[in-house]
N, C-alpha and C positions, 0 to 999 in steps of 0.2 A: 504494500500500500504506500502511495506517495505521501510525503510529509505534509504538503499543503494541497488541498483539493480545490481546483478552480471552480467546481460546481457547487461549493458550499455557499451558505448565506442566501443572497437574493435569488439564486437559481432554484434552490430547494423550496423556497417560499412560493415562487411562481409555479413550480411544478405541482405542488400540492399533493403528490403521490409518489410512491416508490416505483411505479411502472408507467411507461409512456410508449408511444409509437413514433417511428421516424423513418425517413427515406435514406438509404445508404448512398452517400455521395462519393466515397472513394474507399478502396480496399488495399490493405497491405497484406498480401497472401503469405509472405515469408514470416511476418511477425504475428499472423493470425489476429490482426486488428483492423478496424475500419472507422471512418468518420460518418456521422449521422446528423441529419437535420430533422428535428422533431416536427411532428404535426399534431394538432389537437385544437383546444379552445383558443381562438384568436386573442392575442395579448396575454394569455395565461401560460400555456405550455406549448405554443407553436413557434416555429422558426428559431429554435435554439440549436446552436452548433455543439455537438458532442464529439470530442476528440479521443482517439485511441480507445474506441469501444471494443471490449473483449468479444471475440466470437466464441460462443459456447461450444464445447466439444462433448460429444456423447461418451467418449472414453479418452483418457490421457494418462500417461505415466512418464516419469523422467527417463526411463530406459527406452522410450521410443513408442510405446503404445499410443495409438491415436485413431479417432474416428471423428472427422471434421467435415463440415459442409462449408465451403467458401462461398459467401453470397455474391450476387452480382450487383453492380451499381443500379440503383432504382428499386431494389427490393424493399418492401415495406416490413420493417423489423419491429419486434416487441422488445423493448429494453427494460431491464430491471436493474436496480441499484443495490449492490451488495457492499456494505460498508462504504457507501458513497461511490463505489466504482461501477461505472455503467457496463452492462454485459447483455449481449443479445441472447435471448432465451427462446426465440421462435419467430415466426413470420406469418403475416396475413396474406392470403391470396387476394390480389387486387381485382376489383370488379370492372367490367366493361361498361360502356355507356348504357347498355341495356340492363345493367344491374346483375349480370351473370358473369361467370368466369369465362375467360377466353376459350374458343373452341379447341386450341391446341392443348389445353390442360384437361380436357374431358376424356380421360381414360376411364373405361367402365370399371368401377370398383364396387365391391360388396363389403358389408361390415366385416371388419377383421383383416381386410387386405392392406398391404403396405406397398408404397411405390417410391422409387427414387428416379428422378427425371431431370434432364437438362434442357436448355434452350434448343439444342440440336435435335431433340426428339428421342435421343437414346435413353433407355430406361431399364430398370430392374423392377419387376412386380412380383411380390410374394403373395400368393393367394391363400386365403384362410382354408381352402380345401386341400392345400398341400402342394399345388403346382407352382413352378417358378418360371418366369418369362424374362429372358435377357435379350434385349433388342438394341442394335445400333441403327439399322435401317430395316425396311421390310424384306430386303434381300440379304440380310445379315443378322440372323436371330436364332435363338435356341430355346426350346421349351422342354422342361422337365416335368413329366406327367406321372405321378405316383400310382395312379390306378392301374397302369399297365407296366410300371417301371420302365418307361420309354423315354429316351432322349431324342427329340425331333429337332433337326437343324436344317434351316433353309439359308443357303448362301449362293452367291454368284461365283466366288472363288474360294478355294479351300487349301490350306497347307497344314501338314502335320510332320513334325520331326521328332524322332526318338533315337535311342542308342542303337536300335536294331534296323533303322531305315528311315525313309522319307516317303511322303505321299503328297501329291499336289493334284488339284482338280481345278483347272483354269478355263475361263471363257474369254474370247476375244470380242470386245465391244464393236469393232468395225465389221467383222465377218461372221459373228455369232458362232464361230467354230469353238469346240471344246476339246480339252485334252486331259485324260486321266493318266497319271504317271505314278508307278510304284517303283521304289528302289529299295531292295532288301539285302542286308548283309548277314552272312552266316556267323560272323564274329566281328567284334569291335577292334581286334588286333590286326596288325599287318600280316599279309600272306593269306587272307581269307578270300572268299568269293562273293560276287555280287550278282543278283538277279534283277533285271529291270523289265518292267511291263508297261507298255503304253497302249492306250485305247482311245479312239476318237480321231481327231485331225493330227496325225503324227507327222514328224518332220519328213519322213520318207514318202508321204502321201498315202500310206496304208491306213487301214482302220484298226489294226491290231499288230503289235510286235512284241516278241519276247526274246530277250538276250541274256546270256549268262557267261561269266568268265571271271578271271582273277580280278580282285579289287585294285583299282588304280589309286594314285595318291590323292586325287580329288574326290574319291568315293565312288566314282563311276566304274566302268568296265575297262580293263586293260586290253588284253588279247581276247577277242571274242571266241568262245568255245562252242556256243550254241546260238543259233538265230532262227526265229520263226517269224514269217511275215504273211499277213492276210490282207488282200486288197478288197475294195468295196464290191467287186464282182465275184468274190469268192476264191480267186486265184490264191493258192497257198504254196509257200516255199519254205522248206526246212533245210538248214545247212548245219553240219556237224564238223567242227575243226577244219573247215574248208576242204575236207576230203570226201565228204558224202553229201550229195544234194538231191532232195526229192522235190519235184515240182508237179503240182496239179493245177491246170488252168481252168478257166471258167467253162470251157467246152468239154471238160472231162478228160482231156489228154493228160497222161501221166508219164513222167520221165524220172529215171533214177540213175544217178551217176555216182560211182564210188571207186575209191582207190584201194579198197580192201576187199575182203571176201563177202559173198552173199550166200548165207545158209538158210534153208527152209526145212523145218522139221514139223511135219503134219501128221497127227495121229488118226485123222479121219480121211474121208475121200477128198480128192482134189479134182476139180472140173475146170477146164479151160476152154472157153467157147469164144470164137472170133468170127466175124463176118467179113473180115478183110484178110490180107496176106499175113502169114506168120513166118518170121525169119529168126533163126537161132544162129548166131555167129560166134565162133570161138577161135582164138589164136593157138589154143592148145588142144589136147585130146579131149574127146567127149565120151562119157561113159553113162550108159543107161543100165541100171541094175534093178531086177525085180525078182521076188521070190515066188511070184505067180505068173500066170500066162500074160503075154504081151500081144495085143491085137492092134494092127494097123489097118484101118478101113478108109477107103476113099471111093467116091463115085466118079472120079476122073482118073487120068493116068498118073503113074507114080514113077518118078525119075530118081535114080541113084547116080551120082557123079563122083568119079575118082580120077586122079592124074593119069592113070594108065588102065589097061584092061583089068578086070576083076581077077584077083588071085584066089584060087581055090583055098578054102580054109580061112579067108579073111574074115568071113562071118562065121562065128563059132557058136554051136548049139549042141546040147546033149541029144536032141531029137534029130538024127541024121535024115529022117524021112522028109524033113521040111527044107533040105538044102540040096540044090542041084550039085551032084558030085563033080561035074565038069567045070561049071562056071562059078560055083560057090555062091550063087544067088538064091535067096530064100524062095521056095516054091509057094508063092502067095496066090490064092484063088482070086486073081484080079485080071481084068481084060488085057492089060498090057504092062510089062515091066521093061523100061528102057535103060540100057547101060551104055553110055557113050564110049 
């Protein structure tokens, strides 16, 4: 408390009360003080300048605890005098010319609800029913709904960062394009791996991409070990270590290129049906093994080509009745067998 109070004497006699109202004329946010010009009975307790008025805090402690509302200039405050020290203890909502509150202040509240709101319209509402509403704008808000234990968030852009990865969901105001991006790390330490997933308007022009590889210094992917790309028309490409590529285009064409082996182990039946030509090309030997009967059936001619004349015994079978003993050609019940 100051040694001499400038409000003592004539001021207290004119005020005639320990409580008054006043408009805030300036605010010192750092010191949590403000200046107020009183309003009230003309010539009695109006037009008085109150200096260094304390801003009441809902919670305060010398170690740093604080819950404070910093008022705006023009707010209509309620001032109480504690040991002759002026202190703001609350505020009146100012009325419009129609005698009602301004439309921007009319949030629908029920008995028991609590609201904190600023001029910008951002607000926090705690409903007496248990729900909580946090809103910056209509496109940036979150609702907590206890009846379903549901968190409902509406945003135009979203970012999330954790020790395990990142997530962004962004929208372009000019093109209305959106992009969802996941970046996931299997470890926070060096030497780990990163998986990155993009969906929407990706940089490559695809609608979906998935990449995986060792984690780079910037948290991205160093050398890409796996890549999957899906276009808007459905064309899909899968690349593994740049050594194996599978491509399926929108017309249904399939191509597979690999620098390694291709193994197929099927426990059931295998059926291959084609309406076009079928070609099998090999730079090495080709072996067909079967523990059962092998049937080759065609409704047209069948041609076997070799660099020279067929060599007897070149086709080997345990059933000698099916091999021509001179030419070594299988005796197939077919209209024509041509040997160049």
